[in-house]
All heavy atoms as a GROMACS GRO file, in nm:
protein
  600
    1MET      N    1   0.082  -0.119   0.000
    1MET     CA    2   0.000   0.000   0.000
    1MET      C    3   0.086   0.126   0.000
    1MET      O    4   0.034   0.234  -0.020
    1MET     CB    5  -0.091   0.000   0.123
    1MET     CG    6  -0.198  -0.106   0.126
    1MET     SD    7  -0.329  -0.084   0.008
    1MET     CE    8  -0.392   0.074   0.050
    2GLY      N    9   0.215   0.112   0.026
    2GLY     CA   10   0.302   0.228   0.035
    2GLY      C   11   0.302   0.320  -0.085
    2GLY      O   12   0.297   0.442  -0.069
    3PRO      N   13   0.306   0.266  -0.208
    3PRO     CA   14   0.308   0.356  -0.323
    3PRO      C   15   0.180   0.439  -0.337
    3PRO      O   16   0.182   0.543  -0.399
    3PRO     CB   17   0.322   0.261  -0.442
    3PRO     CG   18   0.385   0.139  -0.386
    3PRO     CD   19   0.334   0.128  -0.246
    4TRP      N   20   0.069   0.394  -0.280
    4TRP     CA   21  -0.057   0.466  -0.295
    4TRP      C   22  -0.094   0.549  -0.173
    4TRP      O   23  -0.183   0.632  -0.180
    4TRP     CB   24  -0.169   0.367  -0.324
    4TRP     CG   25  -0.144   0.294  -0.451
    4TRP    CD1   26  -0.161   0.340  -0.578
    4TRP    CD2   27  -0.093   0.162  -0.463
    4TRP    NE1   28  -0.123   0.245  -0.668
    4TRP    CE2   29  -0.081   0.133  -0.600
    4TRP    CE3   30  -0.055   0.063  -0.373
    4TRP    CZ2   31  -0.034   0.012  -0.648
    4TRP    CZ3   32  -0.008  -0.057  -0.422
    4TRP    CH2   33   0.001  -0.081  -0.557
    5SER      N   34  -0.029   0.526  -0.062
    5SER     CA   35  -0.062   0.599   0.060
    5SER      C   36   0.064   0.662   0.119
    5SER      O   37   0.157   0.590   0.156
    5SER     CB   38  -0.125   0.504   0.162
    5SER     OG   39  -0.141   0.570   0.286
    6ARG      N   40   0.064   0.792   0.126
    6ARG     CA   41   0.181   0.862   0.178
    6ARG      C   42   0.204   0.828   0.326
    6ARG      O   43   0.318   0.814   0.370
    6ARG     CB   44   0.163   1.012   0.160
    6ARG     CG   45   0.283   1.092   0.199
    6ARG     CD   46   0.258   1.240   0.172
    6ARG     NE   47   0.370   1.317   0.217
    6ARG     CZ   48   0.461   1.368   0.137
    6ARG    NH1   49   0.451   1.351   0.008
    6ARG    NH2   50   0.559   1.438   0.187
    7THR      N   51   0.098   0.811   0.402
    7THR     CA   52   0.110   0.779   0.544
    7THR      C   53   0.177   0.644   0.564
    7THR      O   54   0.267   0.629   0.647
    7THR     CB   55  -0.028   0.779   0.610
    7THR    OG1   56  -0.091   0.905   0.588
    7THR    CG2   57  -0.019   0.752   0.758
    8ILE      N   58   0.134   0.544   0.486
    8ILE     CA   59   0.193   0.411   0.498
    8ILE      C   60   0.338   0.412   0.451
    8ILE      O   61   0.425   0.352   0.514
    8ILE     CB   62   0.109   0.308   0.420
    8ILE    CG1   63  -0.027   0.293   0.487
    8ILE    CG2   64   0.180   0.174   0.413
    8ILE    CD1   65  -0.124   0.206   0.413
    9ALA      N   66   0.366   0.484   0.344
    9ALA     CA   67   0.504   0.492   0.296
    9ALA      C   68   0.594   0.558   0.400
    9ALA      O   69   0.706   0.510   0.426
    9ALA     CB   70   0.508   0.570   0.165
   10CYS      N   71   0.548   0.665   0.462
   10CYS     CA   72   0.628   0.731   0.565
   10CYS      C   73   0.645   0.642   0.687
   10CYS      O   74   0.751   0.642   0.750
   10CYS     CB   75   0.564   0.864   0.603
   10CYS     SG   76   0.578   0.990   0.477
   11SER      N   77   0.544   0.565   0.720
   11SER     CA   78   0.554   0.472   0.834
   11SER      C   79   0.660   0.366   0.806
   11SER      O   80   0.742   0.335   0.893
   11SER     CB   81   0.420   0.406   0.861
   11SER     OG   82   0.324   0.501   0.899
   12TRP      N   83   0.658   0.310   0.686
   12TRP     CA   84   0.759   0.209   0.650
   12TRP      C   85   0.898   0.269   0.651
   12TRP      O   86   0.993   0.206   0.700
   12TRP     CB   87   0.729   0.148   0.513
   12TRP     CG   88   0.635   0.033   0.521
   12TRP    CD1   89   0.505   0.029   0.479
   12TRP    CD2   90   0.661  -0.096   0.578
   12TRP    NE1   91   0.450  -0.093   0.507
   12TRP    CE2   92   0.542  -0.172   0.568
   12TRP    CE3   93   0.772  -0.153   0.638
   12TRP    CZ2   94   0.534  -0.302   0.614
   12TRP    CZ3   95   0.762  -0.285   0.685
   12TRP    CH2   96   0.645  -0.357   0.673
   13LEU      N   97   0.913   0.389   0.598
   13LEU     CA   98   1.045   0.454   0.600
   13LEU      C   99   1.090   0.479   0.743
   13LEU      O  100   1.209   0.465   0.775
   13LEU     CB  101   1.042   0.583   0.520
   13LEU     CG  102   1.033   0.566   0.368
   13LEU    CD1  103   1.019   0.702   0.300
   13LEU    CD2  104   1.155   0.492   0.316
   14GLY      N  105   0.997   0.516   0.831
   14GLY     CA  106   1.032   0.536   0.971
   14GLY      C  107   1.077   0.407   1.038
   14GLY      O  108   1.174   0.406   1.114
   15ILE      N  109   1.006   0.298   1.010
   15ILE     CA  110   1.042   0.169   1.067
   15ILE      C  111   1.179   0.125   1.017
   15ILE      O  112   1.264   0.078   1.094
   15ILE     CB  113   0.935   0.063   1.034
   15ILE    CG1  114   0.807   0.094   1.112
   15ILE    CG2  115   0.984  -0.078   1.065
   15ILE    CD1  116   0.687   0.013   1.069
   16ILE      N  117   1.204   0.141   0.888
   16ILE     CA  118   1.334   0.104   0.831
   16ILE      C  119   1.444   0.192   0.889
   16ILE      O  120   1.554   0.144   0.920
   16ILE     CB  121   1.329   0.112   0.677
   16ILE    CG1  122   1.238   0.001   0.623
   16ILE    CG2  123   1.469   0.102   0.617
   16ILE    CD1  124   1.206   0.014   0.477
   17GLY      N  125   1.414   0.320   0.908
   17GLY     CA  126   1.512   0.411   0.968
   17GLY      C  127   1.545   0.373   1.111
   17GLY      O  128   1.662   0.376   1.153
   18LEU      N  129   1.443   0.337   1.190
   18LEU     CA  130   1.466   0.293   1.327
   18LEU      C  131   1.549   0.164   1.331
   18LEU      O  132   1.637   0.148   1.415
   18LEU     CB  133   1.334   0.271   1.399
   18LEU     CG  134   1.260   0.397   1.443
   18LEU    CD1  135   1.121   0.361   1.497
   18LEU    CD2  136   1.339   0.473   1.547
   19TYR      N  137   1.519   0.071   1.240
   19TYR     CA  138   1.598  -0.052   1.234
   19TYR      C  139   1.742  -0.023   1.198
   19TYR      O  140   1.834  -0.078   1.258
   19TYR     CB  141   1.537  -0.151   1.134
   19TYR     CG  142   1.619  -0.278   1.124
   19TYR    CD1  143   1.612  -0.373   1.225
   19TYR    CD2  144   1.705  -0.300   1.019
   19TYR    CE1  145   1.689  -0.488   1.220
   19TYR    CE2  146   1.782  -0.414   1.012
   19TYR     CZ  147   1.774  -0.508   1.112
   19TYR     OH  148   1.850  -0.621   1.107
   20ALA      N  149   1.763   0.067   1.101
   20ALA     CA  150   1.899   0.103   1.062
   20ALA      C  151   1.974   0.168   1.178
   20ALA      O  152   2.093   0.139   1.201
   20ALA     CB  153   1.897   0.195   0.940
   21ALA      N  154   1.906   0.255   1.252
   21ALA     CA  155   1.970   0.318   1.367
   21ALA      C  156   2.006   0.215   1.474
   21ALA      O  157   2.116   0.218   1.531
   21ALA     CB  158   1.879   0.425   1.426
   22ALA      N  159   1.914   0.121   1.501
   22ALA     CA  160   1.943   0.016   1.599
   22ALA      C  161   2.057  -0.073   1.551
   22ALA      O  162   2.141  -0.117   1.631
   22ALA     CB  163   1.817  -0.068   1.624
   23LEU      N  164   2.062  -0.097   1.422
   23LEU     CA  165   2.170  -0.177   1.364
   23LEU      C  166   2.305  -0.109   1.383
   23LEU      O  167   2.404  -0.174   1.419
   23LEU     CB  168   2.142  -0.200   1.215
   23LEU     CG  169   2.229  -0.298   1.139
   23LEU    CD1  170   2.217  -0.436   1.198
   23LEU    CD2  171   2.187  -0.300   0.993
   24VAL      N  172   2.309   0.021   1.363
   24VAL     CA  173   2.434   0.095   1.381
   24VAL      C  174   2.476   0.094   1.528
   24VAL      O  175   2.593   0.073   1.560
   24VAL     CB  176   2.420   0.240   1.328
   24VAL    CG1  177   2.536   0.327   1.370
   24VAL    CG2  178   2.407   0.238   1.176
   25VAL      N  179   2.381   0.113   1.618
   25VAL     CA  180   2.413   0.113   1.761
   25VAL      C  181   2.463  -0.025   1.805
   25VAL      O  182   2.562  -0.035   1.878
   25VAL     CB  183   2.290   0.157   1.844
   25VAL    CG1  184   2.311   0.133   1.992
   25VAL    CG2  185   2.260   0.303   1.819
   26ALA      N  186   2.395  -0.131   1.762
   26ALA     CA  187   2.438  -0.266   1.799
   26ALA      C  188   2.575  -0.298   1.741
   26ALA      O  189   2.659  -0.358   1.808
   26ALA     CB  190   2.335  -0.368   1.750
   27THR      N  191   2.599  -0.256   1.618
   27THR     CA  192   2.728  -0.280   1.556
   27THR      C  193   2.838  -0.206   1.631
   27THR      O  194   2.947  -0.261   1.655
   27THR     CB  195   2.726  -0.236   1.408
   27THR    OG1  196   2.625  -0.310   1.341
   27THR    CG2  197   2.859  -0.260   1.341
   28ALA      N  198   2.813  -0.082   1.669
   28ALA     CA  199   2.912  -0.005   1.744
   28ALA      C  200   2.940  -0.070   1.878
   28ALA      O  201   3.055  -0.076   1.923
   28ALA     CB  202   2.863   0.138   1.763
   29SER      N  203   2.837  -0.121   1.944
   29SER     CA  204   2.854  -0.187   2.073
   29SER      C  205   2.938  -0.313   2.060
   29SER      O  206   3.029  -0.337   2.139
   29SER     CB  207   2.717  -0.220   2.132
   29SER     OG  208   2.730  -0.295   2.249
   30VAL      N  209   2.909  -0.395   1.960
   30VAL     CA  210   2.984  -0.519   1.941
   30VAL      C  211   3.127  -0.488   1.901
   30VAL      O  212   3.222  -0.551   1.949
   30VAL     CB  213   2.915  -0.608   1.834
   30VAL    CG1  214   3.004  -0.722   1.792
   30VAL    CG2  215   2.784  -0.661   1.889
   31ARG      N  216   3.145  -0.392   1.817
   31ARG     CA  217   3.280  -0.359   1.772
   31ARG      C  218   3.363  -0.304   1.887
   31ARG      O  219   3.481  -0.333   1.898
   31ARG     CB  220   3.276  -0.259   1.657
   31ARG     CG  221   3.416  -0.232   1.607
   31ARG     CD  222   3.416  -0.170   1.473
   31ARG     NE  223   3.556  -0.160   1.430
   31ARG     CZ  224   3.600  -0.074   1.347
   31ARG    NH1  225   3.519   0.011   1.291
   31ARG    NH2  226   3.727  -0.071   1.315
   32ARG      N  227   3.302  -0.224   1.973
   32ARG     CA  228   3.375  -0.165   2.086
   32ARG      C  229   3.421  -0.274   2.183
   32ARG      O  230   3.532  -0.270   2.233
   32ARG     CB  231   3.287  -0.065   2.158
   32ARG     CG  232   3.355   0.008   2.269
   32ARG     CD  233   3.267   0.119   2.325
   32ARG     NE  234   3.125   0.092   2.314
   32ARG     CZ  235   3.046   0.064   2.417
   32ARG    NH1  236   3.094   0.061   2.538
   32ARG    NH2  237   2.918   0.041   2.398
   33THR      N  238   3.338  -0.375   2.208
   33THR     CA  239   3.373  -0.479   2.304
   33THR      C  240   3.441  -0.599   2.240
   33THR      O  241   3.507  -0.675   2.308
   33THR     CB  242   3.247  -0.529   2.379
   33THR    OG1  243   3.156  -0.584   2.284
   33THR    CG2  244   3.181  -0.417   2.455
   34GLY      N  245   3.423  -0.618   2.110
   34GLY     CA  246   3.471  -0.739   2.046
   34GLY      C  247   3.600  -0.727   1.968
   34GLY      O  248   3.650  -0.826   1.918
   35GLY      N  249   3.655  -0.611   1.951
   35GLY     CA  250   3.780  -0.600   1.879
   35GLY      C  251   3.766  -0.523   1.749
   35GLY      O  252   3.677  -0.441   1.732
   36GLU      N  253   3.853  -0.554   1.658
   36GLU     CA  254   3.866  -0.475   1.535
   36GLU      C  255   3.803  -0.541   1.413
   36GLU      O  256   3.861  -0.543   1.306
   36GLU     CB  257   4.015  -0.449   1.508
   36GLU     CG  258   4.079  -0.352   1.605
   36GLU     CD  259   4.014  -0.214   1.597
   36GLU    OE1  260   3.983  -0.167   1.486
   36GLU    OE2  261   3.994  -0.155   1.704
   37ALA      N  262   3.686  -0.594   1.427
   37ALA     CA  263   3.616  -0.650   1.311
   37ALA      C  264   3.559  -0.535   1.228
   37ALA      O  265   3.538  -0.425   1.279
   37ALA     CB  266   3.505  -0.743   1.357
   38GLY      N  267   3.534  -0.558   1.103
   38GLY     CA  268   3.484  -0.453   1.015
   38GLY      C  269   3.338  -0.421   1.040
   38GLY      O  270   3.256  -0.508   1.068
   39TRP      N  271   3.305  -0.292   1.030
   39TRP     CA  272   3.168  -0.247   1.047
   39TRP      C  273   3.074  -0.316   0.949
   39TRP      O  274   2.968  -0.362   0.986
   39TRP     CB  275   3.159  -0.096   1.023
   39TRP     CG  276   3.198  -0.013   1.138
   39TRP    CD1  277   3.324   0.023   1.174
   39TRP    CD2  278   3.112   0.044   1.235
   39TRP    NE1  279   3.322   0.099   1.286
   39TRP    CE2  280   3.192   0.115   1.325
   39TRP    CE3  281   2.976   0.044   1.252
   39TRP    CZ2  282   3.138   0.184   1.433
   39TRP    CZ3  283   2.923   0.114   1.359
   39TRP    CH2  284   3.004   0.182   1.448
   40GLY      N  285   3.115  -0.320   0.823
   40GLY     CA  286   3.028  -0.376   0.720
   40GLY      C  287   2.994  -0.522   0.743
   40GLY      O  288   2.881  -0.564   0.722
   41ARG      N  289   3.093  -0.597   0.786
   41ARG     CA  290   3.068  -0.740   0.809
   41ARG      C  291   2.973  -0.763   0.925
   41ARG      O  292   2.886  -0.850   0.920
   41ARG     CB  293   3.200  -0.812   0.835
   41ARG     CG  294   3.285  -0.823   0.714
   41ARG     CD  295   3.413  -0.896   0.744
   41ARG     NE  296   3.495  -0.905   0.625
   41ARG     CZ  297   3.620  -0.943   0.626
   41ARG    NH1  298   3.678  -0.975   0.740
   41ARG    NH2  299   3.688  -0.949   0.514
   42ILE      N  300   2.990  -0.686   1.032
   42ILE     CA  301   2.902  -0.703   1.147
   42ILE      C  302   2.760  -0.660   1.111
   42ILE      O  303   2.663  -0.730   1.144
   42ILE     CB  304   2.954  -0.622   1.267
   42ILE    CG1  305   3.089  -0.678   1.314
   42ILE    CG2  306   2.855  -0.626   1.382
   42ILE    CD1  307   3.157  -0.594   1.419
   43MET      N  308   2.746  -0.547   1.042
   43MET     CA  309   2.612  -0.502   1.003
   43MET      C  310   2.547  -0.601   0.908
   43MET      O  311   2.427  -0.629   0.919
   43MET     CB  312   2.621  -0.364   0.939
   43MET     CG  313   2.652  -0.256   1.039
   43MET     SD  314   2.662  -0.094   0.966
   43MET     CE  315   2.490  -0.057   0.945
   44ALA      N  316   2.624  -0.656   0.816
   44ALA     CA  317   2.570  -0.756   0.722
   44ALA      C  318   2.527  -0.882   0.797
   44ALA      O  319   2.423  -0.940   0.765
   44ALA     CB  320   2.673  -0.790   0.616
   45ALA      N  321   2.604  -0.921   0.899
   45ALA     CA  322   2.568  -1.040   0.976
   45ALA      C  323   2.438  -1.018   1.053
   45ALA      O  324   2.349  -1.104   1.053
   45ALA     CB  325   2.681  -1.076   1.072
   46PHE      N  326   2.425  -0.902   1.119
   46PHE     CA  327   2.302  -0.873   1.192
   46PHE      C  328   2.182  -0.866   1.098
   46PHE      O  329   2.077  -0.924   1.127
   46PHE     CB  330   2.313  -0.740   1.267
   46PHE     CG  331   2.389  -0.748   1.397
   46PHE    CD1  332   2.468  -0.642   1.437
   46PHE    CD2  333   2.381  -0.859   1.478
   46PHE    CE1  334   2.538  -0.648   1.557
   46PHE    CE2  335   2.450  -0.865   1.598
   46PHE     CZ  336   2.528  -0.760   1.637
   47ALA      N  337   2.196  -0.796   0.987
   47ALA     CA  338   2.084  -0.783   0.893
   47ALA      C  339   2.046  -0.918   0.834
   47ALA      O  340   1.927  -0.951   0.823
   47ALA     CB  341   2.119  -0.683   0.784
   48THR      N  342   2.145  -0.999   0.797
   48THR     CA  343   2.118  -1.131   0.740
   48THR      C  344   2.046  -1.219   0.841
   48THR      O  345   1.949  -1.289   0.808
   48THR     CB  346   2.249  -1.198   0.695
   48THR    OG1  347   2.311  -1.115   0.597
   48THR    CG2  348   2.225  -1.336   0.639
   49MET      N  349   2.092  -1.214   0.966
   49MET     CA  350   2.030  -1.294   1.070
   49MET      C  351   1.883  -1.255   1.088
   49MET      O  352   1.795  -1.341   1.092
   49MET     CB  353   2.105  -1.274   1.202
   49MET     CG  354   2.045  -1.346   1.319
   49MET     SD  355   2.131  -1.309   1.474
   49MET     CE  356   2.092  -1.137   1.496
   50HIS      N  357   1.856  -1.125   1.096
   50HIS     CA  358   1.718  -1.082   1.118
   50HIS      C  359   1.629  -1.111   0.998
   50HIS      O  360   1.514  -1.152   1.015
   50HIS     CB  361   1.715  -0.932   1.151
   50HIS     CG  362   1.761  -0.903   1.289
   50HIS    ND1  363   1.873  -0.829   1.314
   50HIS    CD2  364   1.711  -0.939   1.408
   50HIS    CE1  365   1.889  -0.821   1.445
   50HIS    NE2  366   1.792  -0.887   1.504
   51ILE      N  367   1.678  -1.092   0.878
   51ILE     CA  368   1.599  -1.121   0.759
   51ILE      C  369   1.570  -1.270   0.749
   51ILE      O  370   1.457  -1.311   0.720
   51ILE     CB  371   1.668  -1.066   0.633
   51ILE    CG1  372   1.664  -0.913   0.635
   51ILE    CG2  373   1.602  -1.121   0.508
   51ILE    CD1  374   1.750  -0.849   0.528
   52ALA      N  375   1.672  -1.353   0.776
   52ALA     CA  376   1.653  -1.498   0.767
   52ALA      C  377   1.554  -1.547   0.872
   52ALA      O  378   1.465  -1.627   0.843
   52ALA     CB  379   1.787  -1.569   0.781
   53TRP      N  380   1.569  -1.502   0.996
   53TRP     CA  381   1.477  -1.545   1.100
   53TRP      C  382   1.336  -1.496   1.073
   53TRP      O  383   1.239  -1.567   1.094
   53TRP     CB  384   1.523  -1.496   1.236
   53TRP     CG  385   1.639  -1.575   1.291
   53TRP    CD1  386   1.694  -1.689   1.239
   53TRP    CD2  387   1.713  -1.545   1.408
   53TRP    NE1  388   1.798  -1.730   1.316
   53TRP    CE2  389   1.813  -1.644   1.422
   53TRP    CE3  390   1.708  -1.444   1.502
   53TRP    CZ2  391   1.903  -1.644   1.526
   53TRP    CZ3  392   1.799  -1.445   1.606
   53TRP    CH2  393   1.895  -1.545   1.618
   54GLY      N  394   1.323  -1.372   1.030
   54GLY     CA  395   1.190  -1.318   0.998
   54GLY      C  396   1.124  -1.392   0.884
   54GLY      O  397   1.005  -1.424   0.889
   55ALA      N  398   1.201  -1.419   0.779
   55ALA     CA  399   1.146  -1.491   0.664
   55ALA      C  400   1.107  -1.634   0.704
   55ALA      O  401   1.002  -1.684   0.663
   55ALA     CB  402   1.247  -1.495   0.550
   56GLY      N  403   1.190  -1.698   0.785
   56GLY     CA  404   1.157  -1.833   0.832
   56GLY      C  405   1.033  -1.835   0.918
   56GLY      O  406   0.950  -1.925   0.907
   57PHE      N  407   1.017  -1.733   1.003
   57PHE     CA  408   0.897  -1.724   1.086
   57PHE      C  409   0.773  -1.707   0.998
   57PHE      O  410   0.673  -1.776   1.018
   57PHE     CB  411   0.908  -1.606   1.183
   57PHE     CG  412   0.782  -1.580   1.259
   57PHE    CD1  413   0.746  -1.660   1.366
   57PHE    CD2  414   0.698  -1.478   1.221
   57PHE    CE1  415   0.629  -1.637   1.436
   57PHE    CE2  416   0.580  -1.453   1.290
   57PHE     CZ  417   0.546  -1.533   1.397
   58LEU      N  418   0.778  -1.616   0.901
   58LEU     CA  419   0.663  -1.593   0.815
   58LEU      C  420   0.632  -1.716   0.730
   58LEU      O  421   0.516  -1.751   0.710
   58LEU     CB  422   0.686  -1.470   0.728
   58LEU     CG  423   0.690  -1.337   0.803
   58LEU    CD1  424   0.725  -1.224   0.708
   58LEU    CD2  425   0.558  -1.311   0.874
   59PHE      N  426   0.735  -1.782   0.677
   59PHE     CA  427   0.715  -1.903   0.598
   59PHE      C  428   0.649  -2.011   0.684
   59PHE      O  429   0.554  -2.078   0.641
   59PHE     CB  430   0.848  -1.953   0.543
   59PHE     CG  431   0.836  -2.078   0.462
   59PHE    CD1  432   0.785  -2.075   0.334
   59PHE    CD2  433   0.876  -2.200   0.514
   59PHE    CE1  434   0.773  -2.191   0.259
   59PHE    CE2  435   0.865  -2.316   0.441
   59PHE     CZ  436   0.814  -2.312   0.313
   60GLY      N  437   0.697  -2.030   0.807
   60GLY     CA  438   0.638  -2.129   0.896
   60GLY      C  439   0.496  -2.093   0.934
   60GLY      O  440   0.410  -2.182   0.947
   61LEU      N  441   0.469  -1.965   0.951
   61LEU     CA  442   0.334  -1.921   0.984
   61LEU      C  443   0.237  -1.953   0.871
   61LEU      O  444   0.127  -2.003   0.896
   61LEU     CB  445   0.334  -1.771   1.012
   61LEU     CG  446   0.210  -1.709   1.069
   61LEU    CD1  447   0.181  -1.767   1.207
   61LEU    CD2  448   0.226  -1.559   1.078
   62VAL      N  449   0.280  -1.930   0.748
   62VAL     CA  450   0.194  -1.960   0.633
   62VAL      C  451   0.179  -2.111   0.615
   62VAL      O  452   0.071  -2.161   0.590
   62VAL     CB  453   0.251  -1.895   0.505
   62VAL    CG1  454   0.182  -1.947   0.381
   62VAL    CG2  455   0.241  -1.743   0.514
   63ARG      N  456   0.290  -2.184   0.631
   63ARG     CA  457   0.287  -2.327   0.604
   63ARG      C  458   0.215  -2.406   0.714
   63ARG      O  459   0.138  -2.498   0.685
   63ARG     CB  460   0.429  -2.379   0.589
   63ARG     CG  461   0.433  -2.525   0.554
   63ARG     CD  462   0.570  -2.571   0.518
   63ARG     NE  463   0.565  -2.713   0.486
   63ARG     CZ  464   0.671  -2.790   0.477
   63ARG    NH1  465   0.790  -2.738   0.494
   63ARG    NH2  466   0.658  -2.916   0.450
   64PHE      N  467   0.242  -2.372   0.840
   64PHE     CA  468   0.189  -2.452   0.950
   64PHE      C  469   0.075  -2.384   1.026
   64PHE      O  470   0.019  -2.443   1.117
   64PHE     CB  471   0.301  -2.486   1.048
   64PHE     CG  472   0.412  -2.565   0.986
   64PHE    CD1  473   0.538  -2.509   0.970
   64PHE    CD2  474   0.391  -2.693   0.940
   64PHE    CE1  475   0.641  -2.581   0.912
   64PHE    CE2  476   0.493  -2.765   0.882
   64PHE     CZ  477   0.618  -2.709   0.868
   65GLY      N  478   0.041  -2.261   0.991
   65GLY     CA  479  -0.063  -2.188   1.061
   65GLY      C  480  -0.198  -2.258   1.062
   65GLY      O  481  -0.264  -2.262   1.167
   66PRO      N  482  -0.242  -2.314   0.950
   66PRO     CA  483  -0.374  -2.382   0.952
   66PRO      C  484  -0.382  -2.498   1.050
   66PRO      O  485  -0.489  -2.532   1.098
   66PRO     CB  486  -0.390  -2.431   0.808
   66PRO     CG  487  -0.308  -2.337   0.727
   66PRO     CD  488  -0.190  -2.304   0.815
   67ARG      N  489  -0.270  -2.557   1.085
   67ARG     CA  490  -0.272  -2.669   1.180
   67ARG      C  491  -0.318  -2.626   1.319
   67ARG      O  492  -0.362  -2.709   1.398
   67ARG     CB  493  -0.133  -2.732   1.192
   67ARG     CG  494  -0.090  -2.804   1.068
   67ARG     CD  495   0.043  -2.871   1.091
   67ARG     NE  496   0.093  -2.929   0.970
   67ARG     CZ  497   0.205  -2.996   0.962
   67ARG    NH1  498   0.280  -3.012   1.070
   67ARG    NH2  499   0.245  -3.046   0.848
   68TRP      N  500  -0.304  -2.500   1.351
   68TRP     CA  501  -0.343  -2.452   1.484
   68TRP      C  502  -0.494  -2.459   1.503
   68TRP      O  503  -0.542  -2.459   1.616
   68TRP     CB  504  -0.298  -2.309   1.506
   68TRP     CG  505  -0.149  -2.291   1.506
   68TRP    CD1  506  -0.055  -2.386   1.525
   68TRP    CD2  507  -0.079  -2.170   1.485
   68TRP    NE1  508   0.070  -2.332   1.518
   68TRP    CE2  509   0.058  -2.199   1.493
   68TRP    CE3  510  -0.117  -2.039   1.460
   68TRP    CZ2  511   0.157  -2.103   1.477
   68TRP    CZ3  512  -0.018  -1.944   1.445
   68TRP    CH2  513   0.116  -1.975   1.454
   69PHE      N  514  -0.568  -2.462   1.394
   69PHE     CA  515  -0.714  -2.458   1.402
   69PHE      C  516  -0.779  -2.593   1.378
   69PHE      O  517  -0.901  -2.602   1.373
   69PHE     CB  518  -0.768  -2.354   1.304
   69PHE     CG  519  -0.710  -2.217   1.329
   69PHE    CD1  520  -0.613  -2.166   1.245
   69PHE    CD2  521  -0.750  -2.143   1.438
   69PHE    CE1  522  -0.559  -2.040   1.268
   69PHE    CE2  523  -0.696  -2.018   1.463
   69PHE     CZ  524  -0.600  -1.966   1.378
   70ILE      N  525  -0.700  -2.697   1.362
   70ILE     CA  526  -0.752  -2.833   1.342
   70ILE      C  527  -0.744  -2.906   1.476
   70ILE      O  528  -0.636  -2.920   1.533
   70ILE     CB  529  -0.669  -2.909   1.236
   70ILE    CG1  530  -0.680  -2.839   1.101
   70ILE    CG2  531  -0.715  -3.054   1.227
   70ILE    CD1  532  -0.588  -2.897   0.996
   71PRO      N  533  -0.857  -2.950   1.530
   71PRO     CA  534  -0.851  -3.021   1.658
   71PRO      C  535  -0.779  -3.154   1.643
   71PRO      O  536  -0.803  -3.230   1.548
   71PRO     CB  537  -0.997  -3.040   1.697
   71PRO     CG  538  -1.075  -3.020   1.572
   71PRO     CD  539  -0.992  -2.936   1.480
   72LEU      N  540  -0.690  -3.181   1.735
   72LEU     CA  541  -0.615  -3.307   1.733
   72LEU      C  542  -0.689  -3.413   1.812
   72LEU      O  543  -0.756  -3.382   1.911
   72LEU     CB  544  -0.476  -3.285   1.792
   72LEU     CG  545  -0.385  -3.190   1.718
   72LEU    CD1  546  -0.257  -3.170   1.794
   72LEU    CD2  547  -0.355  -3.244   1.579
   73PRO      N  548  -0.676  -3.539   1.772
   73PRO     CA  549  -0.739  -3.645   1.851
   73PRO      C  550  -0.665  -3.658   1.984
   73PRO      O  551  -0.547  -3.626   1.995
   73PRO     CB  552  -0.721  -3.770   1.765
   73PRO     CG  553  -0.606  -3.738   1.677
   73PRO     CD  554  -0.607  -3.590   1.655
   74PRO      N  555  -0.733  -3.707   2.086
   74PRO     CA  556  -0.665  -3.724   2.215
   74PRO      C  557  -0.557  -3.831   2.205
   74PRO      O  558  -0.567  -3.923   2.124
   74PRO     CB  559  -0.777  -3.767   2.311
   74PRO     CG  560  -0.884  -3.819   2.224
   74PRO     CD  561  -0.872  -3.747   2.091
   75PRO      N  562  -0.454  -3.819   2.285
   75PRO     CA  563  -0.347  -3.920   2.280
   75PRO      C  564  -0.398  -4.055   2.330
   75PRO      O  565  -0.494  -4.062   2.408
   75PRO     CB  566  -0.240  -3.865   2.372
   75PRO     CG  567  -0.310  -3.770   2.461
   75PRO     CD  568  -0.426  -3.717   2.383
   76PRO      N  569  -0.337  -4.164   2.288
   76PRO     CA  570  -0.383  -4.296   2.334
   76PRO      C  571  -0.358  -4.312   2.484
   76PRO      O  572  -0.265  -4.256   2.539
   76PRO     CB  573  -0.297  -4.395   2.252
   76PRO     CG  574  -0.180  -4.317   2.209
   76PRO     CD  575  -0.223  -4.173   2.198
   77ALA      N  576  -0.442  -4.390   2.544
   77ALA     CA  577  -0.429  -4.415   2.688
   77ALA      C  578  -0.310  -4.507   2.711
   77ALA      O  579  -0.282  -4.598   2.632
   77ALA     CB  580  -0.556  -4.478   2.743
   78LEU      N  581  -0.240  -4.483   2.821
   78LEU     CA  582  -0.125  -4.567   2.857
   78LEU      C  583  -0.173  -4.688   2.936
   78LEU      O  584  -0.264  -4.680   3.018
   78LEU     CB  585  -0.025  -4.487   2.939
   78LEU     CG  586   0.037  -4.367   2.869
   78LEU    CD1  587   0.125  -4.289   2.965
   78LEU    CD2  588   0.117  -4.413   2.749
   79ALA      N  589  -0.108  -4.800   2.914
   79ALA     CA  590  -0.142  -4.920   2.987
   79ALA      C  591  -0.087  -4.910   3.129
   79ALA      O  592   0.025  -4.862   3.149
   79ALA     CB  593  -0.083  -5.043   2.918
   80PRO      N  594  -0.163  -4.955   3.228
   80PRO     CA  595  -0.114  -4.946   3.368
   80PRO      C  596  -0.003  -5.040   3.400
   80PRO      O  597   0.035  -5.133   3.355
   80PRO     CB  598  -0.237  -4.974   3.452
   80PRO     CG  599  -0.339  -5.034   3.364
   80PRO     CD  600  -0.297  -5.005   3.224
   0.00000   0.00000   0.00000
């Protein structure tokens, strides 16, 4: 809806900007405590991790979501 609604487009840009700012802060924190690793590599690692986990969550939600609404049969009774 972003291309058709200025409010939604600005909201998405704000969210992306906040994520980018948090990414820079986290990268600076890790670099300060972790040594002389490159900024780009750390930022790429954080962004890749978040995109992969988010995509996996959404994929699982679409694939396995309908199972939440199907009643399961009761488990079999255990023998005494």
